Every structure is written in structure tokens, then in C-alpha cells.
C-alpha positions as CSV (number, residue, x, y, z in Angstrom):
1,X,74.4,27.9,-37.5
2,X,76.7,25.9,-35.2
3,X,76.4,22.6,-33.5
4,X,77.7,22.3,-30.0
5,X,77.5,19.6,-27.2
6,X,76.2,20.8,-23.9
7,X,73.6,20.5,-21.1
8,X,70.2,22.1,-21.2
9,X,68.7,22.8,-17.8
10,X,64.9,23.3,-18.1
11,X,62.8,25.0,-15.4
12,X,59.0,25.5,-15.5
13,X,57.3,28.7,-14.7
14,X,53.7,29.7,-14.4
15,X,52.4,33.1,-15.7
16,X,49.1,34.7,-16.6
17,X,49.1,32.6,-19.8
18,X,49.7,29.3,-18.1
19,X,52.8,27.2,-17.7
20,X,55.9,27.9,-19.8
21,X,59.5,26.6,-19.7
22,X,62.9,28.3,-19.9
23,X,66.3,26.8,-20.3
24,X,69.9,27.5,-19.4
25,X,72.2,26.0,-22.1
26,X,75.7,25.3,-20.8
27,X,78.4,24.7,-23.4
28,X,82.1,25.0,-23.9
29,X,81.6,28.3,-25.8
30,X,79.4,29.9,-23.1
31,X,76.2,29.8,-21.2
32,X,72.9,31.0,-22.8
33,X,69.3,31.5,-21.9
34,X,66.9,29.7,-24.1
35,X,63.2,30.6,-24.5
36,X,62.2,28.7,-27.6
37,X,58.7,27.5,-28.1
38,X,59.8,23.8,-28.2
39,X,60.9,24.0,-24.6
40,X,57.3,24.4,-23.4
41,X,56.8,20.6,-23.9
42,X,59.8,19.6,-21.8
43,X,59.6,18.5,-18.2
44,X,61.9,20.2,-15.7
45,X,65.3,18.6,-15.6
46,X,68.7,18.3,-17.2
47,X,69.1,17.3,-20.8
48,X,72.5,16.4,-22.4
49,X,73.2,16.3,-26.1
50,X,74.0,18.4,-29.1
51,X,72.3,21.7,-29.9
52,X,72.1,23.5,-33.2
53,X,72.3,27.2,-32.5
54,X,70.7,29.6,-35.0
55,X,71.7,32.8,-33.4
56,X,73.0,34.4,-30.2
57,X,72.2,37.9,-29.0
58,X,72.2,39.9,-25.8
59,X,68.8,40.5,-24.2
60,X,68.2,43.2,-21.5
61,X,65.6,43.1,-18.7
62,X,64.9,45.9,-16.2
63,X,63.9,44.9,-12.7
64,X,63.9,46.9,-9.4
65,X,65.8,49.8,-10.9
66,X,68.6,47.6,-12.3
67,X,69.3,46.3,-15.8
68,X,70.1,42.7,-16.3
69,X,71.8,41.5,-19.5
70,X,71.6,37.8,-20.6
71,X,73.0,36.0,-23.6
72,X,70.1,34.4,-25.4
73,X,70.4,31.6,-27.9
74,X,67.8,30.4,-30.4
75,X,67.9,26.7,-31.3
76,X,67.3,25.2,-34.7
77,X,67.4,21.6,-33.4
78,X,67.9,19.7,-30.2
79,X,69.5,16.2,-30.1
80,X,69.1,14.7,-26.7
81,X,71.3,11.7,-25.7
82,X,70.6,11.7,-21.9
83,X,67.8,13.1,-19.8
84,X,67.2,13.4,-16.1
85,X,63.8,14.9,-15.4
86,X,62.8,16.7,-12.2
87,X,66.4,17.4,-11.2
88,X,67.2,20.1,-8.8
89,X,70.2,22.1,-10.0
90,X,72.6,24.6,-8.5
91,X,71.8,26.9,-11.4
92,X,68.7,28.2,-9.7
93,X,69.4,31.5,-8.0
94,X,67.7,33.4,-5.2
95,X,64.6,35.1,-6.2
96,X,65.5,38.4,-4.5
97,X,68.7,38.7,-6.6
98,X,67.5,38.0,-10.1
99,X,64.4,39.2,-12.0
100,X,61.5,36.8,-12.4
101,X,61.4,35.0,-15.7
102,X,59.0,36.7,-18.2
103,X,56.7,34.7,-20.2
104,X,57.9,34.7,-23.9
105,X,54.2,35.4,-24.9
106,X,54.3,38.6,-22.8
107,X,57.7,39.6,-24.3
108,X,56.3,39.2,-27.8
109,X,53.3,41.3,-26.9
110,X,55.5,44.0,-25.5
111,X,57.7,44.0,-28.6
112,X,54.6,44.3,-30.8
113,X,53.3,47.2,-28.8
114,X,56.4,49.2,-29.3
115,X,56.8,48.3,-33.0
116,X,55.9,51.0,-35.5
117,X,52.6,50.6,-37.1
118,X,52.5,49.5,-40.8
119,X,49.6,50.5,-43.0
120,X,47.4,47.7,-44.1
121,X,44.6,47.4,-46.5
122,X,41.1,47.3,-44.9
123,X,39.6,43.9,-44.6
124,X,36.4,43.2,-46.4
125,X,33.3,42.6,-44.3
126,X,33.3,38.9,-45.3
127,X,36.8,38.2,-44.0
128,X,37.4,38.5,-40.2
129,X,40.6,40.2,-39.2
130,X,41.2,37.6,-36.5
131,X,39.5,34.3,-35.7
132,X,40.2,31.7,-33.1
133,X,41.8,28.5,-34.5
134,X,38.8,26.3,-33.6
135,X,36.4,28.6,-35.5
136,X,38.7,28.6,-38.6
137,X,38.6,24.8,-38.8
138,X,35.0,24.1,-37.8
139,X,33.6,26.6,-40.3
140,X,34.7,24.4,-43.2
141,X,33.6,21.1,-41.5
142,X,29.9,20.0,-41.3
143,X,28.5,19.9,-37.8
144,X,27.7,16.2,-38.1
145,X,31.1,15.1,-39.5
146,X,32.5,12.0,-38.0
147,X,34.3,12.9,-34.8
148,X,37.4,11.2,-33.5
149,X,36.6,9.3,-30.3
150,X,37.9,11.3,-27.3
151,X,38.2,14.6,-29.2
152,X,35.6,17.3,-29.3
153,X,35.2,19.3,-32.5
154,X,37.2,22.2,-30.9
155,X,40.0,19.9,-29.9
156,X,40.1,18.3,-33.3
157,X,40.3,21.8,-34.9
158,X,43.1,22.7,-32.4
159,X,45.2,19.7,-33.4
160,X,44.3,19.8,-37.1
161,X,43.3,16.8,-39.2
162,X,46.7,15.1,-39.5
163,X,47.5,15.2,-35.7
164,X,43.9,14.3,-34.9
165,X,44.2,11.2,-37.1
166,X,47.4,10.2,-35.2
167,X,45.6,10.8,-31.9
168,X,42.7,8.5,-33.0
169,X,45.2,5.7,-33.9
170,X,47.0,6.3,-30.6
171,X,50.3,6.8,-32.5
172,X,53.2,9.1,-31.7
173,X,52.6,12.8,-32.3
174,X,55.2,15.4,-33.1
175,X,54.1,19.0,-32.5
176,X,55.2,21.9,-34.7
177,X,57.0,24.6,-32.6
178,X,56.7,27.1,-35.5
179,X,53.0,27.5,-34.9
180,X,51.6,30.3,-32.7
181,X,53.0,29.8,-29.3
182,X,49.6,30.1,-27.5
183,X,48.2,27.4,-29.9
184,X,51.3,25.2,-29.2
185,X,50.7,25.3,-25.5
186,X,47.0,24.4,-25.9
187,X,48.1,21.4,-28.0
188,X,50.6,20.4,-25.4
189,X,48.1,20.7,-22.6
190,X,45.6,18.6,-24.6
191,X,48.1,15.8,-25.1
192,X,49.1,15.9,-21.4
193,X,45.5,15.7,-20.2
194,X,44.9,12.8,-22.6
195,X,47.7,10.6,-21.1
196,X,50.4,11.5,-23.6
197,X,54.0,12.0,-22.4
198,X,56.8,13.9,-24.2
199,X,59.9,11.9,-25.3
200,X,62.8,14.3,-25.3
201,X,65.0,11.9,-27.4
202,X,62.4,11.3,-30.1
203,X,61.1,14.9,-29.9
204,X,57.5,13.6,-30.0
205,X,54.7,12.5,-27.8
206,X,53.6,9.0,-27.0
207,X,50.6,7.5,-25.2
208,X,51.7,6.2,-21.8
209,X,50.2,2.8,-21.0
């Protein structure tokens, strides 16, 4: 991993799976596209600071009979020193010249669809192969358990006990970008709809007065 100073330009897009964010990282060693999960909580704008890059690799995208290649970087950490939200940048290009941004969730689904199948042991009838996150949590919690004010049982299960307790106390909340990306976006949307705002310097959410 390397640490480089630079500017991250974040733009928000809307796809079939809801809103997602993409970034253009401009540094002295090059310019890179960033589609990390953590960006989905950022507001559009320019963010200056230091960026810990885990890896860099080319990524191809086919659109209208042409192949586009971009240098994509994955970030291990983001240290923001200055932020200007809702800025309009010259980096945005005409829509008829560049392919539309693909939702990383769709990219992951496409990669999984083309990946070779691996044999797995059959699941027992007592263990579901897949279960929504709220069902997993509420199954182990009594229906009449004490609910946190302002959170439904499904919302509490979505955040988990630790984050729900912080929500109840109206304290700052730091989301984990290593969870499933769809779950991460639902957590983000819940915080936004509850009056929380993202602090890019602290990398956490606070309740706006």
C-alpha cells in the first residue's frame, strides 16, 4: 500500500439499486477511478487529503461498440483535510462521449455470473441458504424485546445492536464499509432519513441539530 496526497472528486449516480457514488482520484502519480463502498456515504463534491491505495488495476467497459479502459484504485483509508460539497467540476464529461457509470452492485453481479461454479455441500433443511439481514437478527430476539425509540425491529436488525445503541443515545455512528454493499446503502439511507449527516473528516455520522 502507498499513501499519496490528492483530490477526490465524488459524483452521485442513481441506478436500479438506488443512489451510489463514484470518485475520480487525482494525484501526482496519476488519476484513478474509485468505486469503493465507503464512497456511497459521501456527498458530491471535492475532498482533499491523503489516500491509502491498496491496489491499482485497469478496468475495461464496453459501450456503443467501443472499449473504454480506466485505471481503478481501491482505497484502504481516506484522510480528509478539506471538503467542498456540491461542487461542480470540470472533470464531468459529456454523456454522449463516455459510457454511463455502472453501479458497483451490478458489476459484482456480472462478475459472479461469469465466475466458474464451485461445488458446495447441500444445506440441511434447517439452515436457509440465504436470509435477509432483518430475519437473521429478529429470529434470535423476542418479539416483545425492548425497542429503541425511533427504530423498528427491522431497522434495529439492519444496524445491529451496537449501532442501534449508539443511535438510541444520539451519538456518532461509524458504518463498516466491509459489510455487504446493499446492506451498507440501507444503513446509510436509514441514517440520512433520521437526520444524520456524514462527516468526511471524522469518517462517521452525526445527528444534525
